[in-house]
matplotlib code that plots the C-alpha trace (Angstrom):
import matplotlib.pyplot as plt

x = [-24.0, -20.8, -19.1, -15.9, -14.6, -10.9, -11.2, -13.8, -12.5, -15.8, -19.5, -20.0, -16.7, -14.2, -10.7, -8.9, -6.6, -3.2, -2.9, -0.5, -1.2, 0.9, 0.2, 0.0, -2.3, -5.6, -7.3, -4.9, -5.6, -9.4, -9.0, -6.9, -9.5, -12.3, -10.3, -9.4, -13.0, -14.0, -16.6, -16.3, -17.2, -15.6, -14.0, -11.7, -8.2, -5.1, -3.1, 0.5, 2.3, 2.0, 4.5, 4.8, 7.7, 6.6, 7.4, 4.9, 2.0, -1.2, -1.5, 2.1, 1.8, -1.5, 0.0, 2.8, 0.3, -1.8, 1.3, 1.2, 3.9, 5.9, 5.9, 8.3, 9.1, 9.9, 6.9, 9.2, 9.8, 6.0, 6.2, 8.7, 6.2, 5.5, 2.0, 0.8, -2.5, -3.3, -1.7, -4.0, -2.7, -3.9, -1.4, -3.8, -0.8, -1.2, 2.6, 2.7, -0.2, 1.4, 4.8, 3.0, 1.2, 4.5, 6.4, 3.8, 4.5, 2.2, -0.9, -0.6, -3.6, -3.8, -6.6, -5.8, -6.9, -9.9, -11.2, -10.4, -12.2, -15.3, -15.1, -14.9, -17.9, -19.9, -19.1, -20.2, -23.4, -24.5, -24.1, -27.8, -28.6, -25.9, -27.2, -30.7, -29.5, -27.7, -24.0, -23.3, -25.7, -24.2, -20.7, -21.7, -23.7, -21.0, -18.5, -20.9, -21.9, -18.2, -17.2, -20.4, -19.8, -16.3, -17.6, -20.4, -18.3, -16.2, -17.3, -16.8, -19.1, -17.9, -19.2, -17.9, -18.2, -17.1, -15.2, -18.4, -19.1, -22.0, -22.5, -21.9, -22.1, -22.3, -21.9, -24.6, -23.2, -23.5, -27.0, -28.1, -26.5, -28.0, -31.4, -31.0, -31.3, -28.8, -31.4, -32.4, -28.9, -27.2, -26.8, -27.1, -24.2, -22.5, -23.0, -26.8, -27.0, -27.3, -24.5, -25.0, -21.5, -19.6, -21.9, -23.3, -20.9, -20.5, -16.7, -14.6, -13.4, -9.8, -10.9, -13.1, -11.6, -12.8, -11.1, -7.9, -7.9, -8.7, -6.2, -3.3, -4.1, -3.1, -4.9, -6.2, -7.1, -8.6, -10.8, -14.0, -15.9, -19.6, -22.8, -25.6, -29.3, -29.3, -26.5, -24.0, -20.4, -19.4, -16.1, -15.5, -12.3, -12.4, -10.0, -10.4, -8.4, -8.5, -10.0, -8.0, -8.5, -5.9, -4.2, -3.9, -6.5, -8.5, -12.1, -13.4, -12.9, -13.7, -14.3, -14.3, -15.9, -15.6, -17.2, -14.4, -16.4, -15.9, -12.2, -11.9, -13.9, -11.7, -8.7, -10.2, -11.0, -7.5, -6.3, -8.6, -7.3, -3.8, -4.8, -6.4, -3.2, -1.2, -3.5, -3.2, 0.6, 0.3, -2.1, -0.7, 0.6, 3.4, 6.6, 6.5, 9.3, 10.8, 14.6, 16.3, 18.8, 21.6, 19.9, 18.7, 15.2, 13.0, 9.7, 8.9, 5.7, 5.2, 5.4, 8.8, 9.9, 8.7, 10.5, 13.8, 13.0, 13.8, 11.9, 11.0, 13.6, 16.3, 15.6, 14.8, 17.9, 20.0, 21.0, 20.6, 24.3, 23.7, 20.7, 21.1, 24.1, 26.2, 25.0, 21.3, 22.3, 24.2, 21.1, 18.9, 21.2, 21.5, 17.8, 17.6, 20.3, 18.3, 15.2, 17.2, 19.0, 16.0, 13.2, 11.0, 9.3, 10.7, 9.3, 11.4, 11.9, 15.1, 16.4, 18.2, 19.3, 17.4, 17.7, 19.7, 16.8, 16.6, 13.8, 12.2, 10.9, 8.6, 9.4, 8.2, 10.2, 9.3, 10.6, 9.2, 9.3, 8.9, 6.7, 9.5, 9.8, 13.1, 13.5, 13.8, 13.4, 12.7, 9.5, 9.5, 6.9, 8.2, 6.2, 7.6, 6.8, 8.9, 5.9, 4.5, 7.7, 7.8, 4.2, 5.1, 8.0, 5.8, 3.2, 5.9, 7.1, 3.5, 2.9, 6.0, 5.0, 1.5, 3.0, 5.3, 2.3, 0.5, 3.6, 4.2, 0.6, -0.4, -3.9, -4.9, -5.2, -6.3, -7.4, -9.2, -10.0, -13.4, -13.3, -12.9, -9.4, -6.7, -4.3, -2.5, -1.8, 0.1, 2.6, 0.0, -2.2, 0.7, 1.5, -2.1, -3.1, 0.2, 0.1, 2.8, 1.7, 2.9, 0.7, -2.5, -2.2, -4.8, -6.7, -10.4, -10.8, -13.5, -10.8, -9.8, -13.2, -14.5, -17.8, -17.4, -21.0, -20.4, -17.8, -20.4, -23.0, -20.5, -19.4, -23.1, -23.6, -20.4, -21.7, -25.0, -24.0, -20.4, -19.0, -19.6, -18.1, -17.0, -18.5, -17.3, -16.1, -14.2, -11.1, -9.1, -5.5, -3.0, -3.0, -6.8, -7.7, -10.1, -9.4, -12.2, -11.8, -13.6, -13.7, -14.4, -14.9, -15.1, -15.1, -11.6, -11.6, -9.1, -8.1, -11.2, -13.6, -14.2, -14.7, -11.7, -12.2, -12.5, -10.2, -10.7, -9.1, -9.5, -8.4, -7.7, -10.4, -9.8, -8.4, -11.1, -13.7, -12.2, -12.3, -15.7, -17.0, -15.7, -17.3, -20.6, -20.6, -20.1, -22.8, -25.1, -24.5, -25.3, -28.4, -29.5, -28.8, -31.1, -33.7, -33.4, -33.9, -37.1, -38.3, -37.8, -40.0, -42.6, -42.6, -42.5, -45.7, -48.0, -46.2, -47.0, -50.6, -50.7, -49.0, -51.4, -54.5, -53.2, -52.5, -55.9, -57.6, -55.5, -56.8, -60.4, -59.9, -58.3, -61.3, -63.7, -62.0, -65.1, -65.5, -69.2, -69.7, -71.3, -69.1, -66.0, -67.0, -67.6, -64.1, -62.7, -64.6, -63.3, -59.7, -58.9, -59.4, -57.1, -54.5, -54.9, -54.8, -51.5, -50.0, -50.8, -49.3, -46.1, -46.0, -46.3, -43.4, -41.2, -42.2, -41.1, -37.9, -37.1, -37.9, -35.5, -32.8, -33.0, -32.0, -28.5, -27.5, -29.5, -27.6, -30.4, -29.9, -33.6, -35.7, -39.1, -38.7, -42.3, -42.2, -38.9, -40.3, -43.6, -41.5, -39.1, -41.4, -43.2, -39.9, -40.0, -43.6, -42.6, -40.0, -42.5, -45.1, -42.7, -41.1, -44.4, -43.3, -46.1, -45.4, -46.7, -46.5, -47.0, -46.1, -46.5, -47.6, -46.9, -43.2, -40.9, -38.3, -34.8, -31.4, -29.8, -29.1, -31.9, -29.4, -27.8, -31.1, -32.2, -28.9, -29.5, -33.0, -31.9, -29.2, -31.3, -34.5, -32.5, -30.8, -34.2, -35.6, -32.6, -32.7, -36.4, -35.9, -33.0, -34.7, -38.4, -39.0, -42.7, -42.5, -42.3, -43.1, -41.4, -42.4, -41.6, -42.5, -41.8, -42.1, -40.6, -38.0, -36.6, -37.1, -35.7, -37.1, -36.8, -37.3, -37.7, -37.2, -37.9, -38.0, -38.7, -35.7, -33.0, -31.4, -27.7, -25.3, -24.1, -20.4, -21.1, -23.4, -20.5, -18.8, -21.8, -20.9, -17.3, -16.2, -16.3, -18.4, -21.4, -23.9, -24.5, -23.1, -19.7, -20.1, -23.5, -22.5, -19.4, -20.0, -19.8, -23.5, -24.0, -20.6, -21.7, -25.0, -23.2, -20.9, -24.0, -25.8, -22.8, -22.0, -25.4, -25.0, -27.5, -27.6, -28.2, -29.2, -29.7, -31.6, -31.5, -32.4, -31.5, -34.5, -36.8, -35.5, -33.7, -34.7, -32.7, -33.6, -32.3, -32.4, -32.0, -31.8, -34.8, -34.2, -34.7, -35.4, -33.4, -36.0, -33.8, -33.7, -37.5, -37.9, -35.6, -37.5, -40.8, -39.5, -38.2]
y = [-80.7, -82.6, -82.0, -80.1, -80.2, -81.4, -83.0, -85.5, -88.6, -90.3, -89.3, -90.5, -91.0, -88.3, -89.4, -88.7, -85.7, -85.4, -82.2, -80.3, -77.5, -74.3, -72.8, -74.9, -72.8, -73.8, -73.7, -76.3, -78.5, -78.2, -79.1, -82.1, -83.2, -82.9, -85.1, -87.5, -87.9, -88.6, -85.9, -84.9, -88.2, -89.2, -85.7, -86.4, -85.2, -87.1, -84.7, -85.6, -82.7, -79.7, -76.7, -73.9, -71.8, -72.4, -76.0, -75.9, -74.7, -76.6, -77.9, -79.1, -81.0, -82.6, -83.5, -85.3, -87.0, -88.5, -89.4, -87.0, -88.0, -84.7, -82.1, -79.3, -75.6, -74.9, -75.0, -75.3, -79.0, -79.5, -78.4, -81.2, -83.9, -86.1, -86.2, -83.4, -82.0, -79.2, -76.7, -75.2, -71.9, -71.2, -68.6, -65.6, -63.7, -62.3, -62.4, -66.1, -66.8, -64.7, -66.6, -69.9, -68.8, -68.0, -71.1, -73.9, -76.4, -76.3, -78.4, -78.0, -76.0, -73.5, -72.8, -69.7, -68.9, -67.0, -70.1, -72.4, -70.2, -70.1, -73.8, -74.1, -71.7, -73.5, -76.8, -75.6, -74.0, -77.1, -79.6, -79.8, -80.4, -82.9, -85.0, -85.2, -86.4, -89.4, -89.7, -89.3, -86.4, -84.6, -84.9, -83.7, -80.8, -79.7, -79.6, -77.9, -75.3, -74.8, -73.9, -72.0, -69.8, -69.1, -68.4, -66.1, -64.3, -62.7, -59.1, -59.0, -60.4, -63.9, -65.9, -69.3, -70.2, -73.3, -73.3, -72.7, -69.5, -71.2, -70.0, -72.8, -70.8, -67.3, -66.0, -64.3, -60.8, -61.3, -62.6, -59.8, -56.9, -58.1, -59.2, -62.9, -66.3, -69.0, -71.3, -68.6, -67.9, -71.3, -72.8, -69.4, -67.8, -65.1, -62.5, -63.0, -62.3, -58.6, -57.5, -54.0, -53.4, -54.9, -53.5, -55.3, -57.6, -55.5, -55.4, -56.9, -60.4, -59.4, -57.4, -60.1, -61.5, -65.0, -65.2, -63.8, -66.2, -69.2, -68.3, -67.4, -69.6, -66.7, -64.4, -61.2, -57.9, -54.8, -51.7, -51.3, -48.1, -48.1, -46.1, -47.2, -46.9, -43.3, -42.3, -42.1, -43.2, -46.4, -48.2, -51.9, -53.7, -57.2, -60.0, -63.3, -66.6, -70.0, -73.1, -76.2, -79.8, -82.1, -82.6, -78.8, -78.7, -75.5, -76.4, -72.8, -69.4, -67.7, -64.0, -61.4, -58.0, -55.0, -51.6, -49.1, -46.0, -44.4, -45.1, -43.6, -40.6, -40.2, -40.3, -37.8, -35.6, -36.0, -34.9, -32.0, -31.2, -31.3, -28.9, -26.6, -26.8, -25.9, -23.0, -22.0, -22.1, -19.9, -17.4, -17.4, -14.0, -15.4, -16.9, -20.7, -22.9, -26.4, -27.2, -30.6, -31.8, -30.1, -26.7, -26.4, -24.9, -27.5, -25.6, -21.9, -19.9, -16.5, -14.7, -16.2, -15.0, -11.5, -11.6, -12.5, -10.4, -13.4, -15.6, -19.1, -20.4, -18.3, -19.8, -23.5, -25.8, -23.1, -22.6, -19.3, -18.6, -18.2, -15.9, -13.6, -12.1, -14.4, -13.2, -13.9, -17.3, -18.3, -17.5, -19.5, -22.5, -22.5, -22.8, -25.5, -27.5, -27.2, -28.7, -31.5, -32.4, -32.3, -33.3, -30.8, -27.6, -24.3, -20.7, -17.6, -14.1, -13.0, -9.7, -10.0, -7.8, -8.6, -6.5, -3.9, -3.5, -4.5, -7.0, -8.6, -12.1, -14.2, -17.8, -21.3, -24.3, -28.0, -31.3, -33.1, -36.9, -39.9, -43.0, -44.5, -41.4, -40.2, -36.5, -35.7, -31.9, -28.8, -26.7, -23.0, -20.3, -16.7, -13.6, -10.1, -8.3, -5.2, -2.9, -4.6, -4.2, -0.5, -0.2, -2.0, 0.3, 3.3, 1.8, 1.3, 5.0, 6.1, 3.9, 5.1, 8.7, 8.2, 6.3, 9.3, 11.6, 9.4, 9.1, 12.8, 14.0, 15.5, 14.1, 10.9, 8.1, 4.7, 1.6, -1.5, -4.9, -6.6, -7.8, -4.1, -4.7, -2.0, -2.6, 0.7, 3.6, 6.5, 8.7, 11.4, 9.1, 8.0, 11.6, 12.6, 9.6, 8.6, 5.0, 3.3, 1.2, -2.0, -1.3, -1.0, -3.2, -6.0, -4.4, -3.7, -0.2, 0.5, 0.6, 4.0, 5.5, 6.9, 5.3, 2.0, 2.0, 5.2, 3.2, 0.5, 3.1, 4.7, 1.4, 0.5, 3.8, 3.3, -0.2, 1.2, 4.8, 4.2, 7.0, 9.3, 12.8, 15.4, 13.5, 14.7, 11.8, 11.5, 9.4, 8.0, 8.9, 6.5, 8.5, 8.2, 11.7, 12.3, 14.0, 15.6, 14.7, 15.6, 12.1, 11.0, 7.3, 5.5, 2.0, 0.7, -1.3, -3.4, -3.0, -5.1, -3.0, -5.5, -4.0, -5.0, -2.7, 0.9, 4.0, 6.8, 10.3, 12.5, 16.0, 17.3, 19.9, 20.6, 24.1, 24.8, 23.8, 26.1, 29.0, 28.0, 28.0, 31.5, 32.6, 30.8, 32.5, 35.9, 35.1, 33.9, 37.1, 39.1, 37.1, 37.6, 41.3, 41.4, 39.4, 41.6, 44.7, 43.1, 42.1, 45.6, 47.0, 44.4, 45.2, 49.0, 49.0, 47.4, 49.4, 52.7, 51.7, 50.7, 54.0, 56.1, 54.3, 54.5, 58.2, 58.9, 56.9, 58.7, 62.1, 60.8, 59.8, 63.1, 64.9, 62.6, 61.2, 59.2, 57.9, 58.0, 59.6, 57.1, 58.2, 57.8, 54.4, 53.5, 54.7, 52.6, 49.6, 50.0, 51.0, 48.4, 45.4, 47.0, 47.3, 43.6, 42.6, 44.4, 43.2, 39.6, 40.4, 41.7, 38.6, 36.3, 38.1, 38.0, 34.3, 33.4, 35.4, 33.7, 30.3, 31.0, 32.3, 29.3, 27.0, 28.5, 25.8, 23.0, 20.0, 17.8, 15.8, 15.5, 18.2, 18.8, 21.1, 22.2, 23.2, 25.1, 27.0, 27.8, 29.3, 31.3, 32.8, 35.2, 37.1, 38.1, 39.2, 42.9, 42.5, 40.7, 43.4, 46.3, 44.7, 43.7, 40.1, 37.6, 34.3, 31.0, 28.0, 24.3, 22.1, 18.3, 17.9, 14.2, 14.5, 12.5, 14.1, 14.7, 14.0, 17.5, 19.8, 22.4, 25.3, 24.2, 23.9, 27.3, 28.8, 27.1, 28.5, 32.0, 32.3, 31.0, 33.0, 36.2, 35.8, 35.3, 38.4, 40.5, 39.3, 40.2, 43.7, 44.6, 43.7, 43.9, 47.3, 46.7, 43.5, 39.8, 36.2, 33.7, 30.0, 27.6, 23.9, 20.8, 17.4, 13.9, 13.3, 9.8, 8.7, 11.9, 15.2, 18.1, 21.8, 24.0, 27.8, 29.7, 33.4, 35.3, 37.5, 38.2, 34.8, 33.8, 34.6, 31.4, 32.1, 32.0, 28.9, 26.3, 28.4, 29.4, 27.4, 28.5, 30.8, 34.6, 34.2, 36.5, 38.0, 41.0, 44.5, 45.2, 45.8, 44.1, 40.5, 38.5, 35.5, 33.0, 32.3, 29.7, 28.1, 27.7, 26.2, 23.7, 22.6, 22.1, 20.0, 17.9, 17.4, 15.6, 13.6, 15.7, 17.7, 21.3, 21.9, 25.1, 25.8, 29.4, 31.2, 34.8, 37.1, 34.2, 33.6, 31.0, 27.8, 26.2, 22.6, 21.3, 17.5, 15.9, 12.3, 11.0, 10.2, 6.5, 5.7, 2.9, 0.2, -0.8, 2.8, 3.0, -0.2, 1.1, 4.4, 2.7, 0.4, 3.4]
z = [123.4, 124.2, 127.6, 126.9, 130.5, 130.3, 133.6, 132.3, 130.5, 129.9, 129.9, 133.4, 135.2, 136.0, 136.6, 139.9, 139.7, 141.2, 143.2, 145.5, 148.0, 148.4, 151.8, 155.0, 157.1, 158.7, 155.3, 154.1, 157.1, 156.6, 152.9, 153.7, 156.3, 153.7, 151.3, 154.0, 155.0, 151.3, 151.3, 147.7, 146.1, 142.8, 142.5, 145.4, 144.7, 145.3, 147.4, 146.7, 148.3, 150.7, 150.9, 153.5, 154.7, 158.3, 159.4, 162.3, 160.2, 160.9, 157.3, 157.3, 160.6, 159.4, 156.0, 157.8, 160.1, 157.2, 155.2, 152.3, 149.7, 149.8, 152.6, 152.1, 152.7, 149.0, 146.7, 143.7, 144.7, 144.3, 140.6, 140.0, 141.0, 137.9, 136.5, 138.7, 137.4, 139.8, 142.1, 144.8, 146.2, 149.8, 151.0, 150.2, 148.7, 145.2, 144.6, 145.4, 143.1, 140.3, 140.8, 140.6, 137.4, 135.8, 136.9, 136.6, 133.8, 130.7, 131.3, 135.1, 136.3, 139.1, 141.6, 143.6, 147.2, 145.8, 143.9, 146.7, 149.2, 146.9, 146.7, 150.5, 151.0, 148.4, 150.0, 153.4, 152.1, 150.2, 153.0, 153.7, 150.0, 149.6, 152.5, 150.8, 147.4, 146.1, 146.5, 142.8, 142.2, 145.2, 143.8, 140.4, 141.7, 144.1, 141.2, 138.9, 141.5, 142.5, 139.0, 138.4, 141.4, 140.2, 136.7, 138.0, 140.5, 137.9, 137.6, 133.8, 131.2, 130.3, 127.3, 126.0, 122.3, 120.4, 117.2, 115.2, 117.2, 119.0, 122.5, 125.1, 128.3, 129.8, 133.3, 135.4, 134.8, 131.0, 131.4, 133.7, 131.8, 128.5, 129.9, 128.7, 130.3, 129.5, 127.8, 125.3, 124.1, 124.4, 120.9, 119.1, 117.2, 119.3, 116.6, 116.8, 120.5, 121.7, 123.9, 125.4, 126.7, 123.7, 121.0, 118.0, 116.1, 113.0, 112.6, 109.9, 110.3, 110.8, 113.9, 115.4, 118.6, 117.8, 114.4, 115.8, 118.7, 116.6, 114.0, 116.3, 119.2, 121.5, 123.8, 122.2, 123.9, 122.4, 123.1, 121.2, 120.8, 120.0, 120.6, 122.9, 122.2, 123.4, 121.1, 123.9, 123.3, 125.2, 125.5, 126.1, 126.9, 125.4, 126.3, 124.5, 125.0, 123.4, 125.2, 124.7, 125.6, 127.2, 123.9, 123.3, 120.6, 120.5, 121.4, 121.4, 122.9, 126.2, 126.0, 128.8, 128.3, 130.7, 130.4, 130.6, 129.6, 133.0, 132.9, 129.3, 130.4, 133.5, 131.2, 129.0, 132.0, 133.2, 129.7, 129.9, 133.4, 132.0, 129.3, 131.9, 134.0, 131.0, 130.3, 133.9, 133.6, 130.5, 132.1, 135.7, 136.7, 138.8, 137.3, 137.2, 136.1, 136.4, 136.5, 136.3, 138.7, 136.7, 137.1, 133.5, 132.9, 131.3, 131.5, 132.0, 131.7, 130.1, 133.4, 133.9, 130.5, 131.4, 134.7, 133.0, 129.9, 127.7, 125.3, 126.2, 123.7, 125.3, 128.7, 128.1, 128.3, 130.0, 133.7, 135.5, 135.1, 131.4, 131.8, 134.9, 136.8, 138.9, 142.3, 141.4, 139.8, 143.0, 145.1, 142.8, 142.8, 146.6, 147.1, 144.4, 146.3, 149.5, 147.9, 146.2, 149.5, 151.9, 149.5, 151.2, 149.9, 151.0, 150.9, 151.2, 150.0, 148.2, 146.8, 143.5, 140.5, 137.3, 134.2, 136.1, 138.5, 142.2, 142.5, 145.6, 144.9, 147.1, 146.0, 146.8, 145.6, 145.9, 144.6, 141.6, 142.1, 139.9, 140.6, 142.8, 145.0, 143.5, 143.0, 139.3, 139.2, 141.1, 140.5, 141.5, 141.8, 142.1, 142.5, 142.0, 145.3, 144.7, 144.6, 147.7, 149.6, 148.7, 149.9, 153.1, 153.7, 153.1, 155.4, 158.0, 157.7, 158.0, 161.0, 162.6, 161.8, 163.3, 166.3, 166.9, 166.8, 169.4, 171.6, 171.6, 171.8, 175.2, 174.5, 176.4, 173.8, 175.0, 173.0, 174.1, 172.6, 172.1, 175.8, 176.8, 178.1, 177.6, 174.7, 174.3, 176.7, 175.2, 177.0, 177.2, 179.2, 181.4, 182.2, 182.8, 184.9, 186.5, 185.3, 183.2, 180.2, 181.9, 184.9, 183.0, 179.9, 179.8, 182.7, 182.2, 180.7, 183.3, 186.0, 184.6, 185.3, 188.6, 187.7, 185.9, 184.9, 182.9, 180.8, 180.1, 179.0, 176.7, 175.1, 174.5, 172.7, 170.6, 169.5, 168.3, 167.2, 166.1, 168.4, 171.3, 171.0, 173.6, 176.5, 179.9, 182.2, 185.4, 185.1, 188.1, 188.6, 190.1, 193.3, 193.6, 192.5, 189.7, 186.4, 184.3, 180.7, 177.5, 175.9, 172.3, 172.1, 168.7, 167.2, 166.3, 163.1, 161.2, 157.5, 156.5, 158.4, 161.3, 164.7, 166.9, 169.9, 170.8, 170.7, 173.2, 172.9, 176.0, 176.8, 180.3, 180.9, 184.6, 183.9, 181.3, 183.9, 186.4, 183.9, 182.7, 186.3, 186.8, 183.6, 184.5, 187.8, 186.1, 183.6, 186.4, 188.4, 185.3, 184.7, 188.3, 187.9, 184.8, 186.7, 189.7, 187.5, 186.0, 189.4, 190.7, 187.9, 188.7, 192.4, 191.9, 189.9, 192.6, 195.3, 193.4, 193.2, 196.9, 197.8, 195.7, 197.1, 200.7, 200.4, 199.0, 201.8, 204.4, 203.0, 203.2, 206.8, 207.7, 206.2, 208.1, 211.1, 212.1, 208.5, 208.8, 205.4, 203.0, 200.1, 202.3, 203.3, 199.6, 198.7, 201.6, 200.4, 196.8, 197.7, 200.4, 198.1, 195.5, 198.2, 199.2, 195.5, 194.8, 198.1, 197.0, 193.6, 195.2, 197.5, 194.5, 192.7, 195.8, 196.3, 192.8, 193.2, 196.5, 195.0, 192.1, 194.5, 196.8, 193.9, 193.9, 196.4, 194.7, 193.7, 192.4, 189.2, 188.3, 186.8, 185.3, 182.2, 182.2, 185.9, 185.5, 182.5, 184.4, 187.2, 185.0, 182.3, 184.7, 185.2, 181.5, 181.5, 181.7, 179.0, 176.7, 177.3, 176.7, 173.6, 172.1, 172.1, 171.8, 173.6, 172.2, 174.5, 173.7, 176.6, 176.7, 180.4, 180.3, 179.8, 182.1, 184.2, 182.8, 184.3, 184.9, 187.8, 188.3, 188.4, 185.2, 183.4, 184.5, 183.3, 180.0, 179.5, 180.7, 178.1, 175.2, 176.0, 176.7, 173.3, 171.6, 173.2, 172.3, 168.7, 168.4, 170.1, 167.9, 164.6, 165.0, 166.6, 166.5, 168.4, 167.4, 168.3, 170.6, 170.5, 173.3, 172.9, 175.0, 173.4, 173.1, 170.4, 169.8, 173.4, 174.8, 176.1, 173.7, 174.4, 171.2, 171.6, 168.3, 167.5, 164.3, 164.7, 162.0, 162.1, 162.3, 159.5, 157.7, 158.4, 162.2, 162.4, 162.6, 165.3, 167.2, 170.3, 170.4, 173.2, 172.4, 169.3, 169.3, 166.8, 169.1, 168.7, 170.4, 174.1, 174.2, 174.8, 175.8, 173.4, 176.2, 176.8, 174.1, 174.8, 178.4, 177.2, 175.0, 177.9, 180.2, 177.6, 176.8, 180.4, 180.8, 177.6, 175.7, 172.5, 171.5, 167.9, 166.0, 162.8, 161.4, 158.2, 157.6, 157.9, 159.2, 162.7, 164.7, 166.5, 169.3, 170.3, 173.6, 173.8, 177.3, 178.5, 180.3, 184.0, 184.7, 188.3, 189.9, 190.9, 193.8, 195.1, 194.8, 196.8, 199.5, 199.6, 199.9, 202.6, 204.6]

ax = plt.figure().add_subplot(projection="3d")
ax.plot(x, y, z, "-o")
ax.set_aspect("equal")
plt.show()
């Protein structure tokens, strides 16, 4: 096949080209040195000129040194050199390359910095090979490799055909993509060679790039759609240009093909996105609109039409002054001007009259710019927040109302954050504790407690249980005194249900404690009176036996002073042990009474419920016997001790057991049953006291622990016993539960906290 390289004038000898270099940097100097040293063989260029805007550039100075014909700072002078074949651009600037491409004379070729750099890299890489081959072969190979590298480095598929549509050459990308080698396709017609990206050549002649290029002599570009082997749509961009010899005769065509499927699909996706955006505009619940610089609406969505109560045709092309009242229009124009002036988005709320209705709008406006960054329009998004504003105002009124309640409430109300630091402190707390809000805000909430550990314990319970109700605590006043408070502590949550802290509501119970103490003392004295009455009966019985036996023995001794009669001695032997027995019985009764009485001054906080019940139940033996009450006991002897004062625990059991006995006596004239059980319940000690009495009416169950509420007949009870029991249990962080059914009886369950010994205290005790 004939060599069609226009630089070749004969089959073996290339002519020397006349060239000029634009760009006098280090690359230019190296290029000149390479030419000067004659390292490119017969392809050596005749460098006739060098241009650079910097007079001291290395290439400029070296060109002057070696006597280059024209050295200048204006590359246009190079283009005027006669018979100049080639311009080499080494500036690395695309704009310079493009300008040279436009201004170079016809027939003058251009090698840009990319081609030159490839040439330079090829030259450097092939030095070892060049040194091993003959001078002529080296020069030919260098040139061939140089142009081959340029040819193969192009990322598009390139194929060269002659005027008979015979393939002369193809780049590596073409061969790789179509799984060919150059020898298998060279010499074949282009339409016989499979091209995956381009698709099979099955188009009409008038649409064939080859025929159009050959006929017109001009470059042709087109986009071809085809289907691949899998049936998927593919798109290819084809650019074809004529190949001419030195005389301008068309020698063939060079065709570049690029797969633009992804770009086409991206454009389709963009179009789809635009459609979706339009759908969003149509469906958006907020008013969206675009106005030009003159204030005319050029686009509005249905929500905007509903806001103005106008059709789209009635809005487009008009200004607000033609649609709404002047006051609203002035407000709209003012915000538009601000966006146009600053070029920045703005967000604001405004109150306007639309359709004879006062409307609150939450609006965002931003500029719409063209490709050059100039503002062409204003886009706005407005949301009608009238209902929201009304809700906010109602919320504010409610908040103010609640705040007024808090501020005027005599109850202590304190809130803390997640770090347990005080956040709010109402006037009721200020009056009760003597602190001002400013003195306590951000302080640890535990500072308000006489025992800070008690605060930690309550907070732990709140985190796990949600709240703690009616817990008695001792708060510290500013003057150092303590204030007994009935506290309810709960989780404080925000509008989304997240825990943000705690809220405590406390009531001063100092006066109530004083009255309760007086009532408890009265009840205690009454209970002791009832116990004393029972004890008197218990003591009188053995004393009567002792008196009777002693009188009988005295009569025997008076009848027989010497007591030698066998029968008298027998009577003495039988009577004296009875006296001793009843004396011991009396001693036991008095011992238990004294033991019970001594506890009046006890101040211990640890008790054994089994032991207390063992000591107390004998006092009711007489009552059980006379009333026909059968006692059923079930004690768990392995129970741990509980944290409660002994006296308080006894008071608790006296009230509940006495109530059970009275209930059985009043209803079951023939007797009844009383069950007492001790057991563990959810890690706590529980005492269950159940009777088969009449039960409690349903209307009294919810008020059973209120003061002065009683199920007994008038004059029989005060209605304070269970109220006292409730106060005792709550004081020690316990519970008292009641389960009752009419006609079937009542069960009280007292649940007490287990006493946990302090290891440190035990160690100290052991050491002592």
